[in-house]
PyMOL CGO cylinders between C-alpha atoms (Angstrom):
from pymol import cmd
from pymol.cgo import CYLINDER

trace = [
    CYLINDER, 0.00, 0.00, 0.00, 1.42, 3.43, -0.90, 0.3, 1, 1, 1, 1, 1, 1,
    CYLINDER, 1.42, 3.43, -0.90, 2.59, 5.72, 1.89, 0.3, 1, 1, 1, 1, 1, 1,
    CYLINDER, 2.59, 5.72, 1.89, 0.72, 9.03, 2.17, 0.3, 1, 1, 1, 1, 1, 1,
    CYLINDER, 0.72, 9.03, 2.17, 3.52, 11.57, 2.46, 0.3, 1, 1, 1, 1, 1, 1,
    CYLINDER, 3.52, 11.57, 2.46, 1.21, 14.42, 3.48, 0.3, 1, 1, 1, 1, 1, 1,
    CYLINDER, 1.21, 14.42, 3.48, 1.03, 15.40, 7.13, 0.3, 1, 1, 1, 1, 1, 1,
    CYLINDER, 1.03, 15.40, 7.13, 4.16, 14.01, 8.75, 0.3, 1, 1, 1, 1, 1, 1,
    CYLINDER, 4.16, 14.01, 8.75, 6.72, 15.59, 11.03, 0.3, 1, 1, 1, 1, 1, 1,
    CYLINDER, 6.72, 15.59, 11.03, 10.31, 15.88, 9.81, 0.3, 1, 1, 1, 1, 1, 1,
    CYLINDER, 10.31, 15.88, 9.81, 11.51, 12.95, 11.99, 0.3, 1, 1, 1, 1, 1, 1,
    CYLINDER, 11.51, 12.95, 11.99, 8.71, 10.76, 10.59, 0.3, 1, 1, 1, 1, 1, 1,
    CYLINDER, 8.71, 10.76, 10.59, 9.63, 11.73, 7.03, 0.3, 1, 1, 1, 1, 1, 1,
    CYLINDER, 9.63, 11.73, 7.03, 13.32, 11.16, 7.73, 0.3, 1, 1, 1, 1, 1, 1,
    CYLINDER, 13.32, 11.16, 7.73, 12.60, 7.68, 9.04, 0.3, 1, 1, 1, 1, 1, 1,
    CYLINDER, 12.60, 7.68, 9.04, 10.55, 6.82, 5.93, 0.3, 1, 1, 1, 1, 1, 1,
    CYLINDER, 10.55, 6.82, 5.93, 13.07, 8.31, 3.49, 0.3, 1, 1, 1, 1, 1, 1,
    CYLINDER, 13.07, 8.31, 3.49, 15.96, 6.43, 5.15, 0.3, 1, 1, 1, 1, 1, 1,
    CYLINDER, 15.96, 6.43, 5.15, 13.91, 3.20, 5.10, 0.3, 1, 1, 1, 1, 1, 1,
    CYLINDER, 13.91, 3.20, 5.10, 13.73, 3.64, 1.31, 0.3, 1, 1, 1, 1, 1, 1,
    CYLINDER, 13.73, 3.64, 1.31, 17.52, 3.92, 1.06, 0.3, 1, 1, 1, 1, 1, 1,
    CYLINDER, 17.52, 3.92, 1.06, 17.93, 7.68, 0.72, 0.3, 1, 1, 1, 1, 1, 1,
    CYLINDER, 17.93, 7.68, 0.72, 19.87, 10.09, 2.95, 0.3, 1, 1, 1, 1, 1, 1,
    CYLINDER, 19.87, 10.09, 2.95, 17.98, 11.71, 5.79, 0.3, 1, 1, 1, 1, 1, 1,
    CYLINDER, 17.98, 11.71, 5.79, 18.41, 15.26, 4.39, 0.3, 1, 1, 1, 1, 1, 1,
    CYLINDER, 18.41, 15.26, 4.39, 16.14, 14.36, 1.44, 0.3, 1, 1, 1, 1, 1, 1,
    CYLINDER, 16.14, 14.36, 1.44, 13.16, 14.41, 3.83, 0.3, 1, 1, 1, 1, 1, 1,
    CYLINDER, 13.16, 14.41, 3.83, 13.68, 18.13, 4.49, 0.3, 1, 1, 1, 1, 1, 1,
    CYLINDER, 13.68, 18.13, 4.49, 13.85, 18.78, 0.74, 0.3, 1, 1, 1, 1, 1, 1,
    CYLINDER, 13.85, 18.78, 0.74, 10.64, 16.84, 0.25, 0.3, 1, 1, 1, 1, 1, 1,
    CYLINDER, 10.64, 16.84, 0.25, 8.91, 18.83, 2.97, 0.3, 1, 1, 1, 1, 1, 1,
    CYLINDER, 8.91, 18.83, 2.97, 10.16, 22.06, 1.36, 0.3, 1, 1, 1, 1, 1, 1,
    CYLINDER, 10.16, 22.06, 1.36, 8.45, 21.08, -1.89, 0.3, 1, 1, 1, 1, 1, 1,
    CYLINDER, 8.45, 21.08, -1.89, 5.20, 20.20, -0.14, 0.3, 1, 1, 1, 1, 1, 1,
    CYLINDER, 5.20, 20.20, -0.14, 4.84, 22.88, 2.51, 0.3, 1, 1, 1, 1, 1, 1,
    CYLINDER, 4.84, 22.88, 2.51, 6.79, 25.88, 1.18, 0.3, 1, 1, 1, 1, 1, 1,
    CYLINDER, 6.79, 25.88, 1.18, 6.71, 25.64, -2.61, 0.3, 1, 1, 1, 1, 1, 1,
    CYLINDER, 6.71, 25.64, -2.61, 3.33, 23.86, -2.96, 0.3, 1, 1, 1, 1, 1, 1,
    CYLINDER, 3.33, 23.86, -2.96, 4.75, 21.44, -5.52, 0.3, 1, 1, 1, 1, 1, 1,
    CYLINDER, 4.75, 21.44, -5.52, 2.80, 18.19, -5.40, 0.3, 1, 1, 1, 1, 1, 1,
    CYLINDER, 2.80, 18.19, -5.40, 3.93, 16.51, -8.62, 0.3, 1, 1, 1, 1, 1, 1,
    CYLINDER, 3.93, 16.51, -8.62, 6.88, 14.23, -7.85, 0.3, 1, 1, 1, 1, 1, 1,
    CYLINDER, 6.88, 14.23, -7.85, 8.26, 14.79, -11.38, 0.3, 1, 1, 1, 1, 1, 1,
    CYLINDER, 8.26, 14.79, -11.38, 8.64, 18.50, -10.62, 0.3, 1, 1, 1, 1, 1, 1,
    CYLINDER, 8.64, 18.50, -10.62, 10.76, 17.93, -7.50, 0.3, 1, 1, 1, 1, 1, 1,
    CYLINDER, 10.76, 17.93, -7.50, 14.00, 18.43, -9.44, 0.3, 1, 1, 1, 1, 1, 1,
    CYLINDER, 14.00, 18.43, -9.44, 16.27, 18.77, -6.38, 0.3, 1, 1, 1, 1, 1, 1,
    CYLINDER, 16.27, 18.77, -6.38, 15.56, 15.14, -5.60, 0.3, 1, 1, 1, 1, 1, 1,
    CYLINDER, 15.56, 15.14, -5.60, 17.51, 12.52, -7.55, 0.3, 1, 1, 1, 1, 1, 1,
    CYLINDER, 17.51, 12.52, -7.55, 15.63, 10.79, -10.38, 0.3, 1, 1, 1, 1, 1, 1,
    CYLINDER, 15.63, 10.79, -10.38, 15.76, 7.50, -8.46, 0.3, 1, 1, 1, 1, 1, 1,
    CYLINDER, 15.76, 7.50, -8.46, 13.94, 9.10, -5.52, 0.3, 1, 1, 1, 1, 1, 1,
    CYLINDER, 13.94, 9.10, -5.52, 11.34, 10.73, -7.78, 0.3, 1, 1, 1, 1, 1, 1,
    CYLINDER, 11.34, 10.73, -7.78, 10.73, 7.31, -9.37, 0.3, 1, 1, 1, 1, 1, 1,
    CYLINDER, 10.73, 7.31, -9.37, 10.40, 5.70, -5.92, 0.3, 1, 1, 1, 1, 1, 1,
    CYLINDER, 10.40, 5.70, -5.92, 7.91, 8.41, -4.86, 0.3, 1, 1, 1, 1, 1, 1,
    CYLINDER, 7.91, 8.41, -4.86, 5.81, 7.79, -7.98, 0.3, 1, 1, 1, 1, 1, 1,
    CYLINDER, 5.81, 7.79, -7.98, 5.69, 4.07, -7.20, 0.3, 1, 1, 1, 1, 1, 1,
    CYLINDER, 5.69, 4.07, -7.20, 5.51, 3.96, -3.41, 0.3, 1, 1, 1, 1, 1, 1,
    CYLINDER, 5.51, 3.96, -3.41, 4.03, 7.26, -2.21, 0.3, 1, 1, 1, 1, 1, 1,
    CYLINDER, 4.03, 7.26, -2.21, 0.84, 9.15, -2.64, 0.3, 1, 1, 1, 1, 1, 1,
    CYLINDER, 0.84, 9.15, -2.64, -0.16, 12.67, -1.82, 0.3, 1, 1, 1, 1, 1, 1,
    CYLINDER, -0.16, 12.67, -1.82, -3.61, 12.48, -0.33, 0.3, 1, 1, 1, 1, 1, 1,
    CYLINDER, -3.61, 12.48, -0.33, -4.87, 16.06, -0.21, 0.3, 1, 1, 1, 1, 1, 1,
    CYLINDER, -4.87, 16.06, -0.21, -8.47, 17.26, -0.50, 0.3, 1, 1, 1, 1, 1, 1,
    CYLINDER, -8.47, 17.26, -0.50, -9.80, 18.86, -3.66, 0.3, 1, 1, 1, 1, 1, 1,
    CYLINDER, -9.80, 18.86, -3.66, -11.33, 22.34, -3.50, 0.3, 1, 1, 1, 1, 1, 1,
    CYLINDER, -11.33, 22.34, -3.50, -14.90, 21.98, -4.84, 0.3, 1, 1, 1, 1, 1, 1,
    CYLINDER, -14.90, 21.98, -4.84, -16.10, 25.57, -4.37, 0.3, 1, 1, 1, 1, 1, 1,
    CYLINDER, -16.10, 25.57, -4.37, -15.17, 28.89, -2.82, 0.3, 1, 1, 1, 1, 1, 1,
    CYLINDER, -15.17, 28.89, -2.82, -17.58, 31.44, -1.37, 0.3, 1, 1, 1, 1, 1, 1,
    CYLINDER, -17.58, 31.44, -1.37, -16.62, 34.90, -0.11, 0.3, 1, 1, 1, 1, 1, 1,
    CYLINDER, -16.62, 34.90, -0.11, -18.73, 37.12, 2.13, 0.3, 1, 1, 1, 1, 1, 1,
    CYLINDER, -18.73, 37.12, 2.13, -20.00, 40.40, 0.68, 0.3, 1, 1, 1, 1, 1, 1,
    CYLINDER, -20.00, 40.40, 0.68, -17.65, 42.41, 2.89, 0.3, 1, 1, 1, 1, 1, 1,
    CYLINDER, -17.65, 42.41, 2.89, -14.65, 40.23, 1.93, 0.3, 1, 1, 1, 1, 1, 1,
    CYLINDER, -14.65, 40.23, 1.93, -13.84, 39.46, 5.56, 0.3, 1, 1, 1, 1, 1, 1,
    CYLINDER, -13.84, 39.46, 5.56, -14.63, 35.75, 5.31, 0.3, 1, 1, 1, 1, 1, 1,
    CYLINDER, -14.63, 35.75, 5.31, -13.94, 33.07, 2.71, 0.3, 1, 1, 1, 1, 1, 1,
    CYLINDER, -13.94, 33.07, 2.71, -15.36, 29.55, 2.87, 0.3, 1, 1, 1, 1, 1, 1,
    CYLINDER, -15.36, 29.55, 2.87, -14.17, 26.57, 0.85, 0.3, 1, 1, 1, 1, 1, 1,
    CYLINDER, -14.17, 26.57, 0.85, -15.84, 23.23, 0.34, 0.3, 1, 1, 1, 1, 1, 1,
    CYLINDER, -15.84, 23.23, 0.34, -13.31, 20.40, 0.27, 0.3, 1, 1, 1, 1, 1, 1,
    CYLINDER, -13.31, 20.40, 0.27, -13.77, 16.88, -1.07, 0.3, 1, 1, 1, 1, 1, 1,
    CYLINDER, -13.77, 16.88, -1.07, -11.73, 14.29, 0.80, 0.3, 1, 1, 1, 1, 1, 1,
    CYLINDER, -11.73, 14.29, 0.80, -10.25, 11.13, -0.74, 0.3, 1, 1, 1, 1, 1, 1,
    CYLINDER, -10.25, 11.13, -0.74, -13.32, 9.09, 0.33, 0.3, 1, 1, 1, 1, 1, 1,
    CYLINDER, -13.32, 9.09, 0.33, -15.64, 11.70, -1.31, 0.3, 1, 1, 1, 1, 1, 1,
    CYLINDER, -15.64, 11.70, -1.31, -16.71, 13.13, 2.08, 0.3, 1, 1, 1, 1, 1, 1,
    CYLINDER, -16.71, 13.13, 2.08, -17.27, 16.89, 2.07, 0.3, 1, 1, 1, 1, 1, 1,
    CYLINDER, -17.27, 16.89, 2.07, -16.11, 19.35, 4.72, 0.3, 1, 1, 1, 1, 1, 1,
    CYLINDER, -16.11, 19.35, 4.72, -16.03, 23.12, 4.99, 0.3, 1, 1, 1, 1, 1, 1,
    CYLINDER, -16.03, 23.12, 4.99, -13.16, 25.32, 6.08, 0.3, 1, 1, 1, 1, 1, 1,
    CYLINDER, -13.16, 25.32, 6.08, -13.37, 29.05, 6.69, 0.3, 1, 1, 1, 1, 1, 1,
    CYLINDER, -13.37, 29.05, 6.69, -10.78, 31.82, 6.61, 0.3, 1, 1, 1, 1, 1, 1,
    CYLINDER, -10.78, 31.82, 6.61, -11.51, 34.97, 8.59, 0.3, 1, 1, 1, 1, 1, 1,
    CYLINDER, -11.51, 34.97, 8.59, -9.46, 37.85, 7.25, 0.3, 1, 1, 1, 1, 1, 1,
    CYLINDER, -9.46, 37.85, 7.25, -8.45, 40.29, 9.99, 0.3, 1, 1, 1, 1, 1, 1,
    CYLINDER, -8.45, 40.29, 9.99, -6.21, 43.34, 9.88, 0.3, 1, 1, 1, 1, 1, 1,
    CYLINDER, -6.21, 43.34, 9.88, -3.68, 41.43, 12.02, 0.3, 1, 1, 1, 1, 1, 1,
    CYLINDER, -3.68, 41.43, 12.02, -3.71, 38.26, 9.87, 0.3, 1, 1, 1, 1, 1, 1,
    CYLINDER, -3.71, 38.26, 9.87, -5.72, 35.31, 8.63, 0.3, 1, 1, 1, 1, 1, 1,
    CYLINDER, -5.72, 35.31, 8.63, -7.45, 32.92, 11.00, 0.3, 1, 1, 1, 1, 1, 1,
    CYLINDER, -7.45, 32.92, 11.00, -8.43, 29.50, 9.65, 0.3, 1, 1, 1, 1, 1, 1,
    CYLINDER, -8.43, 29.50, 9.65, -11.41, 27.67, 11.12, 0.3, 1, 1, 1, 1, 1, 1,
    CYLINDER, -11.41, 27.67, 11.12, -11.06, 23.95, 10.42, 0.3, 1, 1, 1, 1, 1, 1,
    CYLINDER, -11.06, 23.95, 10.42, -13.30, 20.93, 10.78, 0.3, 1, 1, 1, 1, 1, 1,
    CYLINDER, -13.30, 20.93, 10.78, -12.19, 17.97, 12.88, 0.3, 1, 1, 1, 1, 1, 1,
    CYLINDER, -12.19, 17.97, 12.88, -14.90, 15.53, 11.80, 0.3, 1, 1, 1, 1, 1, 1,
    CYLINDER, -14.90, 15.53, 11.80, -17.22, 14.83, 8.90, 0.3, 1, 1, 1, 1, 1, 1,
    CYLINDER, -17.22, 14.83, 8.90, -20.55, 15.64, 10.50, 0.3, 1, 1, 1, 1, 1, 1,
    CYLINDER, -20.55, 15.64, 10.50, -21.07, 15.77, 14.24, 0.3, 1, 1, 1, 1, 1, 1,
    CYLINDER, -21.07, 15.77, 14.24, -22.68, 13.61, 16.89, 0.3, 1, 1, 1, 1, 1, 1,
    CYLINDER, -22.68, 13.61, 16.89, -23.40, 16.38, 19.43, 0.3, 1, 1, 1, 1, 1, 1,
    CYLINDER, -23.40, 16.38, 19.43, -26.94, 17.12, 18.23, 0.3, 1, 1, 1, 1, 1, 1,
    CYLINDER, -26.94, 17.12, 18.23, -26.88, 20.89, 18.81, 0.3, 1, 1, 1, 1, 1, 1,
    CYLINDER, -26.88, 20.89, 18.81, -30.16, 22.20, 17.33, 0.3, 1, 1, 1, 1, 1, 1,
    CYLINDER, -30.16, 22.20, 17.33, -28.59, 25.44, 16.04, 0.3, 1, 1, 1, 1, 1, 1,
    CYLINDER, -28.59, 25.44, 16.04, -25.85, 23.69, 14.05, 0.3, 1, 1, 1, 1, 1, 1,
    CYLINDER, -25.85, 23.69, 14.05, -26.22, 22.36, 10.48, 0.3, 1, 1, 1, 1, 1, 1,
    CYLINDER, -26.22, 22.36, 10.48, -23.24, 20.00, 10.75, 0.3, 1, 1, 1, 1, 1, 1,
    CYLINDER, -23.24, 20.00, 10.75, -25.07, 17.75, 13.20, 0.3, 1, 1, 1, 1, 1, 1,
    CYLINDER, -25.07, 17.75, 13.20, -28.09, 17.05, 10.93, 0.3, 1, 1, 1, 1, 1, 1,
    CYLINDER, -28.09, 17.05, 10.93, -26.70, 13.82, 9.47, 0.3, 1, 1, 1, 1, 1, 1,
    CYLINDER, -26.70, 13.82, 9.47, -24.83, 12.86, 12.63, 0.3, 1, 1, 1, 1, 1, 1,
    CYLINDER, -24.83, 12.86, 12.63, -21.19, 11.87, 12.79, 0.3, 1, 1, 1, 1, 1, 1,
    CYLINDER, -21.19, 11.87, 12.79, -19.87, 10.21, 9.65, 0.3, 1, 1, 1, 1, 1, 1,
    CYLINDER, -19.87, 10.21, 9.65, -16.21, 9.89, 10.70, 0.3, 1, 1, 1, 1, 1, 1,
    CYLINDER, -16.21, 9.89, 10.70, -13.24, 11.54, 12.38, 0.3, 1, 1, 1, 1, 1, 1,
    CYLINDER, -13.24, 11.54, 12.38, -10.71, 13.42, 10.28, 0.3, 1, 1, 1, 1, 1, 1,
    CYLINDER, -10.71, 13.42, 10.28, -7.05, 12.49, 10.37, 0.3, 1, 1, 1, 1, 1, 1,
    CYLINDER, -7.05, 12.49, 10.37, -4.44, 15.00, 11.47, 0.3, 1, 1, 1, 1, 1, 1,
    CYLINDER, -4.44, 15.00, 11.47, -3.20, 15.18, 7.87, 0.3, 1, 1, 1, 1, 1, 1,
    CYLINDER, -3.20, 15.18, 7.87, -6.73, 16.03, 6.65, 0.3, 1, 1, 1, 1, 1, 1,
    CYLINDER, -6.73, 16.03, 6.65, -6.89, 18.82, 9.23, 0.3, 1, 1, 1, 1, 1, 1,
    CYLINDER, -6.89, 18.82, 9.23, -3.48, 20.10, 8.14, 0.3, 1, 1, 1, 1, 1, 1,
    CYLINDER, -3.48, 20.10, 8.14, -4.59, 20.01, 4.50, 0.3, 1, 1, 1, 1, 1, 1,
    CYLINDER, -4.59, 20.01, 4.50, -7.45, 22.40, 5.32, 0.3, 1, 1, 1, 1, 1, 1,
    CYLINDER, -7.45, 22.40, 5.32, -5.00, 25.01, 6.53, 0.3, 1, 1, 1, 1, 1, 1,
    CYLINDER, -5.00, 25.01, 6.53, -2.76, 24.49, 3.50, 0.3, 1, 1, 1, 1, 1, 1,
    CYLINDER, -2.76, 24.49, 3.50, -5.72, 24.81, 1.14, 0.3, 1, 1, 1, 1, 1, 1,
    CYLINDER, -5.72, 24.81, 1.14, -6.00, 28.42, 2.31, 0.3, 1, 1, 1, 1, 1, 1,
    CYLINDER, -6.00, 28.42, 2.31, -2.28, 28.99, 2.76, 0.3, 1, 1, 1, 1, 1, 1,
    CYLINDER, -2.28, 28.99, 2.76, -1.68, 28.06, -0.87, 0.3, 1, 1, 1, 1, 1, 1,
    CYLINDER, -1.68, 28.06, -0.87, -4.80, 29.82, -2.17, 0.3, 1, 1, 1, 1, 1, 1,
    CYLINDER, -4.80, 29.82, -2.17, -4.13, 33.09, -0.33, 0.3, 1, 1, 1, 1, 1, 1,
    CYLINDER, -4.13, 33.09, -0.33, -0.34, 32.98, -0.51, 0.3, 1, 1, 1, 1, 1, 1,
    CYLINDER, -0.34, 32.98, -0.51, -0.50, 34.84, 2.77, 0.3, 1, 1, 1, 1, 1, 1,
    CYLINDER, -0.50, 34.84, 2.77, 0.57, 33.99, 6.31, 0.3, 1, 1, 1, 1, 1, 1,
    CYLINDER, 0.57, 33.99, 6.31, -1.80, 32.23, 8.67, 0.3, 1, 1, 1, 1, 1, 1,
    CYLINDER, -1.80, 32.23, 8.67, -2.05, 33.98, 12.02, 0.3, 1, 1, 1, 1, 1, 1,
    CYLINDER, -2.05, 33.98, 12.02, -4.12, 31.43, 13.93, 0.3, 1, 1, 1, 1, 1, 1,
    CYLINDER, -4.12, 31.43, 13.93, -6.15, 28.25, 13.66, 0.3, 1, 1, 1, 1, 1, 1,
    CYLINDER, -6.15, 28.25, 13.66, -9.53, 27.65, 15.28, 0.3, 1, 1, 1, 1, 1, 1,
    CYLINDER, -9.53, 27.65, 15.28, -11.05, 24.18, 15.72, 0.3, 1, 1, 1, 1, 1, 1,
    CYLINDER, -11.05, 24.18, 15.72, -14.68, 25.21, 15.31, 0.3, 1, 1, 1, 1, 1, 1,
    CYLINDER, -14.68, 25.21, 15.31, -15.76, 23.79, 11.95, 0.3, 1, 1, 1, 1, 1, 1,
    CYLINDER, -15.76, 23.79, 11.95, -17.76, 20.57, 11.71, 0.3, 1, 1, 1, 1, 1, 1,
    CYLINDER, -17.76, 20.57, 11.71, -17.37, 18.20, 14.63, 0.3, 1, 1, 1, 1, 1, 1,
    CYLINDER, -17.37, 18.20, 14.63, -16.47, 18.29, 18.28, 0.3, 1, 1, 1, 1, 1, 1,
    CYLINDER, -16.47, 18.29, 18.28, -12.65, 18.39, 18.49, 0.3, 1, 1, 1, 1, 1, 1,
    CYLINDER, -12.65, 18.39, 18.49, -12.34, 16.64, 21.85, 0.3, 1, 1, 1, 1, 1, 1,
    CYLINDER, -12.34, 16.64, 21.85, -14.19, 13.56, 20.61, 0.3, 1, 1, 1, 1, 1, 1,
    CYLINDER, -14.19, 13.56, 20.61, -11.35, 13.18, 18.07, 0.3, 1, 1, 1, 1, 1, 1,
    CYLINDER, -11.35, 13.18, 18.07, -8.72, 13.86, 20.69, 0.3, 1, 1, 1, 1, 1, 1,
    CYLINDER, -8.72, 13.86, 20.69, -5.73, 11.82, 19.44, 0.3, 1, 1, 1, 1, 1, 1,
    CYLINDER, -5.73, 11.82, 19.44, -5.89, 13.13, 15.86, 0.3, 1, 1, 1, 1, 1, 1,
    CYLINDER, -5.89, 13.13, 15.86, -6.53, 16.70, 17.04, 0.3, 1, 1, 1, 1, 1, 1,
    CYLINDER, -6.53, 16.70, 17.04, -3.51, 16.47, 19.32, 0.3, 1, 1, 1, 1, 1, 1,
    CYLINDER, -3.51, 16.47, 19.32, -1.41, 15.13, 16.43, 0.3, 1, 1, 1, 1, 1, 1,
    CYLINDER, -1.41, 15.13, 16.43, -2.67, 18.00, 14.24, 0.3, 1, 1, 1, 1, 1, 1,
    CYLINDER, -2.67, 18.00, 14.24, -1.67, 20.53, 16.91, 0.3, 1, 1, 1, 1, 1, 1,
    CYLINDER, -1.67, 20.53, 16.91, 1.83, 19.02, 16.94, 0.3, 1, 1, 1, 1, 1, 1,
    CYLINDER, 1.83, 19.02, 16.94, 1.99, 19.26, 13.13, 0.3, 1, 1, 1, 1, 1, 1,
    CYLINDER, 1.99, 19.26, 13.13, 0.78, 22.89, 13.22, 0.3, 1, 1, 1, 1, 1, 1,
    CYLINDER, 0.78, 22.89, 13.22, 3.48, 23.66, 15.79, 0.3, 1, 1, 1, 1, 1, 1,
    CYLINDER, 3.48, 23.66, 15.79, 6.23, 21.92, 13.79, 0.3, 1, 1, 1, 1, 1, 1,
    CYLINDER, 6.23, 21.92, 13.79, 8.78, 24.53, 12.57, 0.3, 1, 1, 1, 1, 1, 1,
    CYLINDER, 8.78, 24.53, 12.57, 9.06, 22.71, 9.23, 0.3, 1, 1, 1, 1, 1, 1,
    CYLINDER, 9.06, 22.71, 9.23, 5.31, 22.93, 8.66, 0.3, 1, 1, 1, 1, 1, 1,
    CYLINDER, 5.31, 22.93, 8.66, 3.21, 25.83, 9.98, 0.3, 1, 1, 1, 1, 1, 1,
    CYLINDER, 3.21, 25.83, 9.98, 5.21, 26.84, 13.06, 0.3, 1, 1, 1, 1, 1, 1,
    CYLINDER, 5.21, 26.84, 13.06, 2.06, 28.07, 14.81, 0.3, 1, 1, 1, 1, 1, 1,
    CYLINDER, 2.06, 28.07, 14.81, 1.88, 27.69, 18.58, 0.3, 1, 1, 1, 1, 1, 1,
]
cmd.load_cgo(trace, "trace")
């Protein structure tokens, strides 16, 4: 089964890259392509040797959501995107544009089991928890789209974050990683 290279810390990527017979420093180059340059086609990662690009094509996948639609508020202060996950589930992510920076509101689950009567995301109940990498991909969908810094992240989209505790905690560690978002 291919290894999803999206949403791993540098030590995790180093371990995987070394297990494939490449030097540890190649993991940092790979992360640079993914999280700084937004290059997701292995063929375009020219700093990596051809043998590594070939290995990535055969043994890795980049499982990121697809942006289905974008909707901006009339005042331009808020932008919402609808994302389609690899299993065809749909989630929404919102960016609130402030004078001090952009704040991303992410979902932690597809649907919600809490049953709050005022909330549309609970209507169909909980479908599934999101992985940390799917949460990270929501932030990067805006980061790449806006080409602007992200000031903060809010876990207030679909779902109750604490009922997906382990993946939310892993996401927080990824968001804090200096090689990824470096957000405390």
